[in-house]
Structure formats: C-alpha cells, structure tokens
TILUMGU-34837 format. One record per residue: residue number from 1; residue in three letters; chain; z, x, y of N, C-alpha, C, O in turn. Coordinates in Angstrom, 3 decimals, always signed. Example, Ala and Ser with C-alpha at 12.3 -4.5 7.8 and 13.67 -1.06 7.14 Angstrom:
% TILUMGU-34837
(node 1,'ALA','A',(+7.800,+13.190,-5.690),(+7.800,+12.300,-4.500),(+7.800,+13.200,-3.300),(+8.465,+14.236,-3.319))
(node 2,'SER','A',(+7.080,+12.850,-2.250),(+7.140,+13.670,-1.060),(+7.870,+12.900,+0.030),(+8.039,+13.409,+1.138))
This chain:
% TILUMGU-34837
(node 1,'MET','A',(+8.666,+5.642,-1.601),(+8.540,+4.895,-2.840),(+7.454,+5.561,-3.687),(+6.488,+6.112,-3.158))
(node 2,'ASN','A',(+7.626,+5.501,-4.989),(+6.589,+6.050,-5.855),(+5.596,+4.954,-6.253),(+5.786,+3.779,-5.940))
(node 3,'GLU','A',(+4.554,+5.360,-6.937),(+3.478,+4.448,-7.323),(+3.996,+3.237,-8.098),(+3.613,+2.105,-7.804))
(node 4,'GLU','A',(+4.848,+3.465,-9.068),(+5.352,+2.366,-9.900),(+6.207,+1.389,-9.093),(+6.129,+0.180,-9.310))
(node 5,'GLU','A',(+7.009,+1.890,-8.179),(+7.834,+1.017,-7.339),(+6.964,+0.135,-6.450),(+7.246,-1.051,-6.282))
(node 6,'ILE','A',(+5.912,+0.709,-5.884),(+5.009,-0.066,-5.032),(+4.305,-1.141,-5.846),(+4.240,-2.295,-5.423))
(node 7,'LYS','A',(+3.775,-0.775,-7.014),(+3.073,-1.748,-7.853),(+4.021,-2.863,-8.312),(+3.617,-4.023,-8.390))
(node 8,'LEU','A',(+5.265,-2.521,-8.615),(+6.241,-3.532,-9.016),(+6.511,-4.505,-7.871),(+6.563,-5.716,-8.088))
(node 9,'GLU','A',(+6.680,-3.994,-6.671),(+6.926,-4.866,-5.519),(+5.729,-5.774,-5.259),(+5.909,-6.953,-4.951))
(node 10,'LEU','A',(+4.517,-5.251,-5.375),(+3.329,-6.094,-5.216),(+3.261,-7.145,-6.320),(+2.900,-8.293,-6.066))
(node 11,'PHE','A',(+3.606,-6.755,-7.539),(+3.599,-7.701,-8.657),(+4.587,-8.845,-8.413),(+4.283,-10.004,-8.697))
(node 12,'LYS','A',(+5.759,-8.519,-7.892),(+6.768,-9.545,-7.610),(+6.251,-10.566,-6.601),(+6.640,-11.733,-6.632))
(node 13,'ARG','A',(+5.379,-10.122,-5.714),(+4.871,-10.984,-4.653),(+3.428,-11.418,-4.905),(+2.733,-11.816,-3.970))
(node 14,'ARG','A',(+2.975,-11.346,-6.144),(+1.562,-11.556,-6.464),(+1.034,-12.928,-6.068),(-0.169,-13.073,-5.852))
(node 15,'LYS','A',(+1.879,-13.927,-5.966),(+1.391,-15.248,-5.562),(+1.038,-15.253,-4.077),(+0.252,-16.079,-3.612))
(node 16,'ARG','A',(+1.633,-14.318,-3.348),(+1.390,-14.254,-1.914),(+0.388,-13.170,-1.537),(-0.403,-13.340,-0.610))
(node 17,'VAL','A',(+0.428,-12.060,-2.258),(-0.446,-10.938,-1.918),(-0.744,-10.127,-3.181),(+0.079,-10.048,-4.093))
(node 18,'SER','A',(-1.931,-9.530,-3.215),(-2.315,-8.701,-4.358),(-3.079,-7.489,-3.835),(-3.468,-7.443,-2.668))
(node 19,'MET','A',(-3.283,-6.525,-4.700),(-4.086,-5.368,-4.310),(-5.492,-5.829,-3.933),(-6.096,-5.294,-3.004))
(node 20,'ALA','A',(-6.007,-6.815,-4.649),(-7.352,-7.323,-4.359),(-7.406,-7.974,-2.980),(-8.380,-7.794,-2.248))
(node 21,'SER','A',(-6.374,-8.725,-2.623),(-6.390,-9.376,-1.311),(-6.263,-8.346,-0.183),(-6.868,-8.511,+0.876))
(node 22,'ILE','A',(-5.488,-7.298,-0.404),(-5.395,-6.222,+0.580),(-6.756,-5.537,+0.707),(-7.201,-5.234,+1.814))
(node 23,'ALA','A',(-7.408,-5.297,-0.415),(-8.726,-4.663,-0.408),(-9.742,-5.515,+0.353),(-10.490,-4.997,+1.182))
(node 24,'ARG','A',(-9.769,-6.812,+0.076),(-10.709,-7.710,+0.765),(-10.470,-7.697,+2.268),(-11.418,-7.689,+3.053))
(node 25,'LYS','A',(-9.219,-7.695,+2.661),(-8.853,-7.698,+4.085),(-9.475,-6.504,+4.812),(-9.822,-6.602,+5.990))
(node 26,'HIS','A',(-9.614,-5.386,+4.114),(-10.120,-4.160,+4.726),(-11.550,-3.812,+4.292),(-12.063,-2.744,+4.628))
(node 27,'GLY','A',(-12.183,-4.711,+3.550),(-13.553,-4.472,+3.114),(-13.676,-3.328,+2.111),(-14.688,-2.628,+2.068))
(node 28,'LYS','A',(-12.634,-3.153,+1.310),(-12.605,-2.076,+0.313),(-12.459,-2.676,-1.076),(-12.302,-3.887,-1.233))
(node 29,'SER','A',(-12.513,-1.810,-2.080),(-12.322,-2.266,-3.459),(-10.841,-2.183,-3.836),(-10.054,-1.503,-3.177))
(node 30,'ARG','A',(-10.487,-2.884,-4.901),(-9.127,-2.816,-5.418),(-8.787,-1.377,-5.802),(-7.653,-0.927,-5.638))
(node 31,'SER','A',(-9.785,-0.672,-6.314),(-9.581,+0.730,-6.691),(-9.183,+1.576,-5.489),(-8.349,+2.473,-5.612))
(node 32,'ALA','A',(-9.769,+1.301,-4.332),(-9.426,+2.059,-3.124),(-7.949,+1.882,-2.785),(-7.275,+2.835,-2.394))
(node 33,'VAL','A',(-7.454,+0.663,-2.938),(-6.030,+0.405,-2.675),(-5.177,+1.165,-3.681),(-4.157,+1.748,-3.315))
(node 34,'LEU','A',(-5.582,+1.162,-4.925),(-4.841,+1.885,-5.959),(-4.829,+3.389,-5.674),(-3.805,+4.044,-5.869))
(node 35,'TYR','A',(-5.946,+3.939,-5.218),(-5.999,+5.369,-4.868),(-5.027,+5.694,-3.743),(-4.426,+6.768,-3.724))
(node 36,'ILE','A',(-4.878,+4.769,-2.815),(-3.938,+4.989,-1.712),(-2.508,+4.918,-2.228),(-1.665,+5.722,-1.829))
(node 37,'ILE','A',(-2.230,+3.974,-3.101),(-0.891,+3.877,-3.697),(-0.567,+5.150,-4.473),(+0.574,+5.612,-4.467))
(node 38,'ARG','A',(-1.568,+5.715,-5.137),(-1.373,+6.949,-5.916),(-1.395,+8.207,-5.038),(-1.207,+9.321,-5.525))
(node 39,'ARG','A',(-1.629,+8.006,-3.738),(-1.691,+9.107,-2.762),(-2.889,+10.023,-2.982),(-2.835,+11.209,-2.655))
(node 40,'GLN','A',(-3.967,+9.480,-3.534),(-5.185,+10.255,-3.716),(-6.066,+10.196,-2.469),(-6.885,+11.086,-2.242))
(node 41,'PHE','A',(-5.899,+9.150,-1.664),(-6.604,+8.988,-0.399),(-5.610,+8.524,+0.650),(-4.525,+8.040,+0.328))
(node 42,'VAL','A',(-5.992,+8.676,+1.903),(-5.159,+8.213,+3.016),(-5.986,+7.248,+3.845),(-7.099,+7.572,+4.261))
(node 43,'ASN','A',(-5.443,+6.066,+4.085),(-6.027,+5.088,+4.989),(-4.845,+4.367,+5.614),(-4.199,+3.535,+4.978))
(node 44,'GLU','A',(-4.574,+4.697,+6.861),(-3.368,+4.187,+7.508),(-3.340,+2.664,+7.593),(-2.279,+2.060,+7.435))
(node 45,'ALA','A',(-4.484,+2.036,+7.838),(-4.526,+0.574,+7.925),(-4.124,-0.062,+6.591),(-3.358,-1.025,+6.564))
(node 46,'ILE','A',(-4.638,+0.473,+5.503),(-4.291,-0.070,+4.185),(-2.837,+0.254,+3.852),(-2.135,-0.576,+3.275))
(node 47,'MET','A',(-2.386,+1.440,+4.206),(-0.975,+1.790,+3.983),(-0.063,+0.804,+4.715),(+0.949,+0.364,+4.169))
(node 48,'ASN','A',(-0.423,+0.464,+5.938),(+0.371,-0.503,+6.697),(+0.335,-1.884,+6.050),(+1.349,-2.582,+6.025))
(node 49,'SER','A',(-0.819,-2.281,+5.530),(-0.926,-3.580,+4.855),(-0.096,-3.630,+3.578),(+0.526,-4.649,+3.275))
(node 50,'ILE','A',(-0.088,-2.541,+2.837),(+0.726,-2.474,+1.619),(+2.206,-2.606,+1.988),(+2.940,-3.383,+1.376))
(node 51,'ALA','A',(+2.627,-1.852,+2.977),(+4.030,-1.907,+3.405),(+4.398,-3.301,+3.896),(+5.474,-3.807,+3.579))
(node 52,'GLU','A',(+3.513,-3.920,+4.665),(+3.752,-5.275,+5.151),(+3.858,-6.255,+3.988),(+4.713,-7.141,+3.993))
(node 53,'ALA','A',(+2.994,-6.095,+2.997),(+2.977,-6.994,+1.840),(+4.276,-6.942,+1.053),(+4.716,-7.956,+0.512))
(node 54,'ILE','A',(+4.895,-5.767,+0.984),(+6.142,-5.650,+0.221),(+7.365,-5.653,+1.135),(+8.482,-5.344,+0.721))
(node 55,'GLU','A',(+7.112,-6.016,+2.398),(+8.176,-6.192,+3.386),(+9.039,-4.945,+3.546),(+10.269,-5.010,+3.549))
(node 56,'ARG','A',(+8.360,-3.809,+3.679),(+9.028,-2.523,+3.885),(+8.380,-1.807,+5.058),(+7.247,-2.105,+5.435))
(node 57,'ASP','A',(+9.098,-0.877,+5.620),(+8.576,-0.039,+6.684),(+7.595,+0.965,+6.073),(+7.893,+1.555,+5.035))
(node 58,'PRO','A',(+6.432,+1.170,+6.697),(+5.474,+2.141,+6.158),(+6.084,+3.538,+6.002),(+5.689,+4.281,+5.104))
(node 59,'LYS','A',(+7.025,+3.900,+6.850),(+7.683,+5.206,+6.752),(+8.504,+5.321,+5.479),(+8.724,+6.422,+4.974))
(node 60,'TYR','A',(+8.960,+4.180,+4.955),(+9.720,+4.166,+3.712),(+8.780,+4.241,+2.507),(+9.064,+4.923,+1.522))
(node 61,'VAL','A',(+7.657,+3.528,+2.602),(+6.724,+3.450,+1.481),(+5.907,+4.732,+1.341),(+5.691,+5.220,+0.232))
(node 62,'PHE','A',(+5.460,+5.266,+2.462),(+4.623,+6.470,+2.465),(+5.235,+7.547,+3.367),(+4.613,+7.955,+4.348))
(node 63,'PRO','A',(+6.435,+8.006,+3.048),(+7.112,+8.935,+3.968),(+6.360,+10.240,+4.175),(+6.409,+10.821,+5.259))
(node 64,'GLU','A',(+5.669,+10.700,+3.152),(+4.959,+11.979,+3.268),(+3.857,+11.914,+4.322),(+3.483,+12.944,+4.881))
(node 65,'HIS','A',(+3.342,+10.746,+4.596),(+2.293,+10.611,+5.611),(+2.893,+10.294,+6.986),(+2.598,+10.974,+7.968))
(node 66,'PHE','A',(+3.723,+9.274,+7.047),(+4.197,+8.788,+8.340),(+5.251,+9.688,+8.972),(+5.286,+9.806,+10.197))
(node 67,'LEU','A',(+6.099,+10.317,+8.194),(+7.106,+11.200,+8.772),(+6.490,+12.518,+9.216),(+6.959,+13.137,+10.172))
(node 68,'LYS','A',(+5.447,+12.947,+8.527),(+4.759,+14.175,+8.908),(+4.012,+13.967,+10.220),(+3.919,+14.887,+11.033))
(node 69,'ALA','A',(+3.476,+12.762,+10.432),(+2.699,+12.460,+11.624),(+3.567,+12.268,+12.855),(+3.060,+12.329,+13.975))
(node 70,'SER','A',(+4.854,+12.038,+12.678),(+5.749,+11.766,+13.819),(+6.050,+13.011,+14.601),(+6.784,+12.958,+15.587))
C-alpha cells in the first residue's frame, strides 16, 4: 500500500484508531508514525500496529520490509 492508501484507511477508522493513538501506544510522536507510513523510518512494532489498525496483513501494507525479511 502507498502512503495515501494507508492514511485513507486510518481516516476511515478514525473513531477507533488514529496515528496519534498508535504513537501513544509506542511512546512516540504522531510524526514518527507518519515517517513510518512514508517509509522514511522502519519500526516493526509500529508497522504491525498500523496494519492491525487498518485490518490488513503487515506484508500487504509494508511489503518492501516484510517480504525482504522473509
């Protein structure tokens, strides 16, 4: 998924989860979550939380990271 698709899916579910709530869960800033969505940083725990929030497999959301690691 690209950045816009991920942000759209999070927006659709904003009453249940937000970038800020994912950030708080991991003790990070909202910006850190955005950097991960933009693929500027890698944090597997946050990547997994993003995928869980949009009800997708992390391998689908971040294939360049998870498929390379397999």
